[in-house]
C-alpha positions as CSV (number, residue, x, y, z in Angstrom):
1,M,27.4,-5.4,-10.0
2,D,29.1,-4.4,-6.7
3,R,29.4,-6.5,-3.6
4,I,26.4,-4.9,-1.9
5,E,24.2,-5.4,-4.9
6,T,25.3,-9.0,-5.2
7,D,24.8,-9.7,-1.5
8,Q,21.3,-8.2,-1.7
9,M,20.4,-10.1,-4.8
10,L,21.5,-13.4,-3.3
11,A,19.8,-12.6,0.1
12,D,16.5,-11.7,-1.7
13,R,16.5,-15.2,-3.2
14,G,17.4,-17.0,0.0
15,L,21.0,-17.7,-1.0
16,R,24.1,-17.1,1.1
17,R,27.2,-15.4,-0.3
18,T,29.9,-18.1,-0.9
19,G,33.2,-18.1,-2.6
20,A,32.0,-20.4,-5.3
21,R,28.9,-18.3,-6.0
22,M,30.9,-15.1,-6.1
23,A,33.4,-16.6,-8.5
24,I,30.6,-17.8,-10.8
25,L,28.8,-14.5,-10.8
26,T,32.1,-12.6,-11.4
27,I,33.0,-14.8,-14.3
28,L,29.6,-14.3,-15.9
29,E,29.6,-10.6,-15.4
30,R,33.2,-10.1,-16.7
31,T,32.8,-12.3,-19.7
32,N,29.3,-10.9,-20.5
33,T,28.2,-14.2,-22.1
34,H,26.9,-17.6,-21.2
35,H,29.0,-20.7,-20.3
36,S,28.5,-24.4,-19.8
37,V,29.1,-25.8,-16.2
38,S,32.3,-27.4,-17.3
39,T,33.7,-24.0,-18.7
40,L,32.5,-22.2,-15.5
41,A,34.3,-24.9,-13.4
42,Q,37.5,-24.4,-15.4
43,L,37.4,-20.6,-15.1
44,A,36.4,-20.7,-11.4
45,A,39.3,-23.1,-10.6
46,A,41.7,-20.8,-12.4
47,V,40.6,-18.0,-10.0
48,R,40.1,-20.1,-6.9
49,P,41.8,-23.5,-7.1
50,T,39.7,-24.8,-4.1
51,I,36.5,-24.7,-6.2
52,N,35.8,-28.0,-7.8
53,A,33.4,-28.9,-10.6
54,S,30.7,-30.5,-8.3
55,S,30.6,-27.3,-6.3
56,V,30.2,-25.2,-9.4
57,Y,27.4,-27.6,-10.6
58,R,25.5,-27.4,-7.2
59,N,25.8,-23.6,-7.1
60,V,24.8,-23.1,-10.7
61,T,21.8,-25.3,-10.1
62,A,20.8,-23.4,-6.9
63,M,21.2,-20.0,-8.6
64,T,19.2,-21.1,-11.6
65,E,16.4,-22.5,-9.5
66,S,16.3,-19.2,-7.5
67,G,16.3,-17.0,-10.6
68,V,19.9,-15.5,-10.3
69,L,20.9,-17.4,-13.5
70,H,19.1,-18.7,-16.4
71,C,19.9,-21.5,-18.9
72,I,19.6,-21.8,-22.7
73,E,20.3,-24.8,-24.8
74,W,22.5,-24.3,-27.9
75,A,24.3,-26.9,-30.0
76,G,23.4,-29.7,-27.5
77,E,24.9,-27.9,-24.6
78,L,23.3,-26.1,-21.6
79,L,24.7,-22.5,-21.2
80,Y,24.2,-20.4,-18.1
81,G,24.0,-16.7,-17.9
82,L,23.0,-13.9,-15.5
83,A,19.2,-13.4,-15.2
84,I,19.5,-9.9,-13.8
85,T,17.7,-8.0,-16.6
86,P,15.3,-9.4,-19.2
87,H,17.1,-10.0,-22.5
88,H,17.2,-12.1,-25.7
89,H,20.1,-13.9,-27.3
90,L,21.7,-13.4,-30.7
91,I,23.7,-16.5,-31.8
92,C,26.0,-16.6,-34.7
93,Q,25.5,-20.0,-36.4
94,P,28.9,-20.2,-38.1
95,C,31.1,-19.2,-35.1
96,G,28.8,-19.7,-32.1
97,T,29.2,-16.1,-30.7
98,L,26.4,-15.4,-28.3
99,L,25.4,-11.8,-27.6
100,E,22.6,-10.5,-25.4
101,I,20.3,-7.7,-26.3
102,P,17.8,-5.9,-24.0
103,A,14.4,-7.4,-24.2
104,G,13.0,-4.0,-25.1
105,D,14.9,-4.1,-28.4
106,L,12.2,-6.5,-29.7
107,D,9.2,-4.6,-28.4
108,R,8.1,-3.3,-31.8
109,T,8.5,-6.8,-33.3
110,A,6.5,-8.3,-30.4
111,A,3.8,-5.7,-30.9
112,D,3.6,-6.4,-34.6
113,L,3.4,-10.2,-34.0
114,A,0.7,-9.7,-31.4
115,T,-1.4,-7.5,-33.8
116,G,-0.7,-9.1,-37.1
117,R,-0.3,-12.7,-36.2
118,R,-2.1,-12.9,-32.9
119,F,1.1,-14.4,-31.4
120,T,2.5,-13.3,-28.1
121,L,6.3,-13.4,-27.9
122,N,7.9,-14.3,-24.6
123,Q,9.2,-11.1,-22.9
124,A,12.7,-12.5,-22.6
125,G,14.9,-15.5,-23.5
126,Q,14.4,-15.7,-27.3
127,L,17.2,-17.3,-29.3
128,L,17.7,-15.4,-32.5
129,L,20.0,-17.2,-35.0
130,G,22.0,-15.5,-37.7
131,R,25.5,-14.3,-38.5
132,C,27.7,-11.9,-36.6
133,H,29.5,-9.0,-38.3
134,Q,32.7,-10.9,-38.8
135,C,31.1,-14.0,-40.3
136,S,28.9,-11.8,-42.5
137,A,32.0,-10.1,-43.8
138,A,33.9,-13.4,-44.5
């Protein structure tokens, strides 16, 4: 995501471009995973020491309410990630690794559930639990 795309995404949702918001978005984009507010605050402070935990909390809340971010609950913790494209979450139960997969990867399964079970799967946001490659090999 470049600066113009980011500025437009924020503007489309009625949000201003601020240092804290840009730090949070950059962290989530670069790490390509979900983080708790406390982890985001630590990572943001490492990049910009003037950003404090309450600023991160306020900005995460605003960006979640506006649809820039989304939140999942895992192991009793709220984790925040980018909500730019529809996706599902693969979570390794032994090590906690969280991976995103495009929502379209489950289209066939969703169609099978709709036809065979008369059950409509949400288009995004599913938590799929299992074991990552490393934990499966151990």
